Residue, then its C-alpha position, 0 to 999 in steps of 0.5 A: m095585814s100590814d104593820f102600817v095603814i093610812c087613814i082614809n076616813n076620819e069623819s067619826n074621829p077627827a080629833s084622833l085620826i088625821l086623814g091621809k096620815v100613816y098609823r102603826t097597827l098593833p096585833d089583835a086577833e080578836a079585833k081583826a075577827h070583828n073587822m077592827l084594827r088596833v091603831i096608835d092614834e094621835d092621842k098616844s096616851d094608851p100604848d096599847g092603841y085604840l080600836y077602829p073599824a078597819a074600813m077607816f084605813a088602807p093597808i100600805e107597805l113601806p120601805e124598810v128604812a121608813k118602817r125602822v124610823l116610824m117604829a123608833a119614833g113610836d108612831 
């Protein structure tokens, strides 16, 4: 899975996820085994991110410069 995903469905969490926004994922093998992703969402209060169904996101590949900027920004 990509380090970044784009939200394609925020119906169950409109306050935490913005439709069409790019989010950073965090590695979590147990979550992946349950078709979930650990994502740093809009709340950002938990540096470990939150679990969401993987179906709410589409993996994307970003140019290296964009990855560096987003990683530095904590997104």
